[in-house]
C-alpha positions in Angstrom: -25.2 -32.4 28.0 -28.6 -33.7 29.0 -31.8 -31.7 29.1 -31.7 -31.5 32.9 -28.1 -30.3 32.9 -28.9 -27.7 30.3 -31.9 -26.4 32.2 -29.8 -26.3 35.4 -27.1 -24.3 33.5 -29.8 -21.9 32.2 -31.2 -21.4 35.7 -27.7 -20.7 37.0 -27.0 -18.3 34.2 -30.3 -16.4 34.8 -29.7 -16.3 38.6 -26.2 -14.9 38.0 -27.5 -12.2 35.7 -30.3 -11.3 38.1 -27.7 -11.1 40.9 -25.5 -8.7 38.9 -28.5 -6.5 38.1 -29.7 -6.5 41.7 -26.2 -5.5 43.0 -26.0 -2.7 40.3 -29.4 -1.3 41.3 -28.6 -1.6 45.0 -25.3 0.3 44.6 -27.1 3.0 42.7 -29.8 3.4 45.3 -27.2 3.3 48.1 -25.2 6.1 46.4 -28.2 8.3 45.9 -29.4 7.7 49.5 -26.0 8.5 51.0 -25.7 11.6 48.9 -29.0 12.9 50.1 -28.2 12.1 53.8 -24.8 13.8 53.6 -26.5 16.8 52.0 -29.4 16.9 54.6 -26.9 16.8 57.6 -24.7 19.5 56.0 -21.7 17.1 55.8 -21.3 18.1 52.2 -22.2 21.6 50.9 -25.3 21.2 48.8 -24.5 24.5 47.0 -21.3 22.9 45.6 -22.5 19.2 45.3 -26.2 19.7 45.0 -28.5 16.8 46.1 -30.8 14.2 44.5 -33.9 16.0 45.7 -32.7 19.3 44.3 -31.7 17.7 41.0 -35.2 16.0 40.8 -36.8 19.4 41.5 -34.7 21.1 38.8 -35.7 18.4 36.2 -39.3 18.7 37.2 -39.1 22.5 36.7 -37.6 21.9 33.3 -40.4 19.6 32.4 -43.0 22.1 33.6 -41.5 24.9 31.5 -41.4 22.5 28.4 -37.6 22.9 28.2 -36.7 19.4 29.1 -37.9 17.6 26.0 -36.5 20.4 23.8 -33.0 20.2 25.2 -33.0 16.4 25.2 -34.3 16.2 21.7 -31.7 18.6 20.4 -28.9 16.6 21.9 -30.4 13.2 20.9 -30.8 14.4 17.3 -27.2 15.5 17.1 -26.0 12.3 18.6 -28.0 10.1 16.3 -26.8 12.0 13.2 -23.2 12.0 14.3 -23.3 8.3 15.5 -25.0 7.2 12.2 -22.5 9.1 10.0 -19.5 8.0 12.1 -20.5 4.4 12.0 -21.1 4.3 8.2 -17.9 6.2 7.5 -15.9 4.1 9.9 -17.1 0.8 8.4 -16.7 2.0 4.8 -13.2 3.4 5.3 -12.1 0.3 7.3 -13.4 -1.9 4.4 -11.5 0.3 1.9 -8.3 0.0 3.9 -8.7 -3.8 4.0 -9.4 -3.9 0.3 -6.3 -1.9 -0.7 -3.5 -2.9 1.7 -1.2 -0.2 0.3 -3.4 2.6 1.6 -3.2 1.8 5.3 0.6 1.6 5.0 0.6 5.2 3.7 -2.1 6.5 6.0 -1.0 4.8 9.3 1.0 7.7 10.7 -1.6 10.3 9.7 -4.5 8.3 11.3 -2.4 8.0 14.5 -1.6 11.7 14.6 -5.3 12.7 13.9 -6.5 10.3 16.5 -4.2 11.7 19.2 -4.8 15.4 18.3 -6.9 17.2 20.9 -10.0 18.0 18.8 -11.1 20.9 21.0 -8.1 22.8 19.6 -9.8 22.6 16.2 -13.0 24.1 17.6 -12.5 27.7 16.4 -11.5 26.5 12.9 -14.6 24.2 12.8 -16.8 27.1 13.7 -15.2 29.2 10.9 -15.7 26.4 8.4 -19.2 25.2 9.3 -20.6 28.2 11.1 -21.8 28.6 14.7 -24.6 26.1 14.3 -25.5 22.4 14.5 -23.1 21.6 11.6 -20.1 22.5 13.8 -21.4 20.2 16.6 -21.8 17.3 14.2 -18.3 17.9 12.6 -16.7 18.1 16.1 -18.3 14.8 17.0 -17.2 13.1 13.8 -13.6 14.3 14.3 -13.6 12.7 17.7 -15.4 9.4 16.9 -14.7 8.4 13.3 -10.9 7.9 13.5 -11.0 5.5 16.4 -13.9 3.6 14.7 -11.9 3.2 11.5 -8.8 2.0 13.3 -10.6 -0.5 15.6 -12.8 -2.0 12.8 -9.8 -2.2 10.4 -7.7 -4.0 12.9 -10.6 -6.6 13.2 -10.8 -7.0 9.4 -7.0 -7.3 9.1 -6.8 -10.1 11.7 -9.6 -12.2 10.2 -8.8 -15.9 10.3 -6.4 -16.6 7.5 -7.4 -20.2 7.1 -11.0 -19.2 6.3 -9.8 -16.7 3.7 -7.4 -19.2 2.2 -10.2 -21.8 2.0 -12.3 -19.4 -0.1 -9.4 -18.5 -2.2 -8.9 -22.2 -3.0 -12.4 -22.1 -4.5 -11.4 -19.1 -6.6 -13.6 -16.7 -4.6 -13.1 -13.0 -5.5 -12.3 -10.3 -3.0 -15.9 -9.2 -2.6 -17.0 -12.7 -1.9 -14.2 -13.1 0.7 -15.2 -9.9 2.4 -18.9 -10.6 2.2 -18.7 -14.3 3.3 -15.8 -14.3 5.8 -14.3 -10.9 6.8 -17.4 -8.9 7.6 -19.5 -11.7 9.3 -16.4 -12.8 11.3 -16.1 -9.2 12.7 -19.7 -8.5 13.8 -18.6 -8.6 17.4 -15.7 -6.3 16.7 -18.0 -3.9 14.8 -20.5 -3.9 17.7 -17.7 -3.2 20.2 -16.5 -0.4 18.0 -20.0 1.1 17.9 -20.1 1.1 21.7 -16.9 3.1 21.7 -18.2 5.3 18.8 -21.3 6.0 20.9 -19.3 7.2 23.9 -17.0 9.3 21.7 -20.0 10.7 19.9 -21.4 11.9 23.2 -18.1 13.6 24.1 -18.0 15.3 20.7 -21.6 16.5 20.8 -21.3 17.9 24.4 -18.0 19.6 23.5 -19.7 21.1 20.4 -22.7 22.3 22.4 -20.3 23.9 24.9 -18.9 26.0 22.0 -21.8 27.0 19.9 -25.2 25.7 21.0 -28.1 27.6 22.5 -30.0 24.4 23.2 -29.2 20.9 24.3 -27.9 19.2 27.5 -24.4 20.5 26.8 -25.8 24.0 26.7 -27.7 23.4 30.0 -24.5 22.2 31.7 -22.4 25.1 30.4 -25.1 27.7 31.3 -25.5 26.2 34.8 -21.7 26.5 35.4 -21.7 30.1 34.2 -24.4 31.2 36.6 -23.1 28.9 39.4 -26.3 26.8 39.4 -24.9 23.4 40.5 -28.4 21.9 40.5 -28.8 22.7 36.8 -25.3 21.3 36.0 -26.0 18.1 37.9 -29.4 17.8 36.3 -27.9 18.1 32.8 -25.3 15.4 33.7 -28.0 13.1 35.1 -30.1 13.5 31.9 -27.0 12.9 29.8 -26.4 9.6 31.7 -30.0 8.6 31.2 -29.7 9.3 27.4 -26.4 7.4 27.2 -27.9 4.4 29.1 -30.9 4.2 26.8 -28.8 4.2 23.6 -26.2 1.8 25.1 -28.9 -0.7 26.0 -30.3 -0.5 22.5 -26.9 -1.4 21.1 -26.6 -4.2 23.7 -30.1 -5.5 22.7 -29.0 -5.6 19.0 -25.8 -7.4 20.0 -27.6 -10.0 21.9 -30.0 -10.6 19.0 -27.1 -11.0 16.6 -25.4 -13.5 19.0 -28.6 -15.7 19.1 -28.8 -15.9 15.3 
């Protein structure tokens, strides 16, 4: 490929990316505008569905009362702790399962059962074990996220290119060298994808935990808003949660793009 062809390809790629971003932003603005118009003309009940302006007003009031940053920070802290622990445990256990092939044969049905178990059913037990505090929220989040992380990363490790592994074996490489030089580097994309899933599962776990025991956080705001029939507060909590999710997702996406370029 010549330099001109390469430059043409890059321009085309940038234009395609810009077009996708433009359409995404356009759809979001269109949705918000239609929502507000339908609310203004009483086509939808703003008491039940709220409206963008009322949500914005609610968020502004939370900011003025200094509650906004407190609730967002509580949820963010719980998510970061749960996400960090879940990612570390997931990668470590997946590596352990790859290292000792006998273990996954024994644990396979247990992992499947634990992964399919509705974790909210364990909520009362978790509260008894860890107390009605932040520990229960983190434990709930880990129960939801860590099993799926272990399974997805382990499957990636297990299906690493056999030819590459056999090549290292022919040079008398030990198991650690094989894992360090082939298995782990070959599955960076798989790990990043698993972290994206882990992030979404962590959010679910944290919000479920906050529904049960928290007196602060976005989950608490949503739960409290539903109890007092304040749809504006519920929708404001959901919007703030979407913003927080987007920020963390784009951070992972940025790291992924950096790793791909290296």
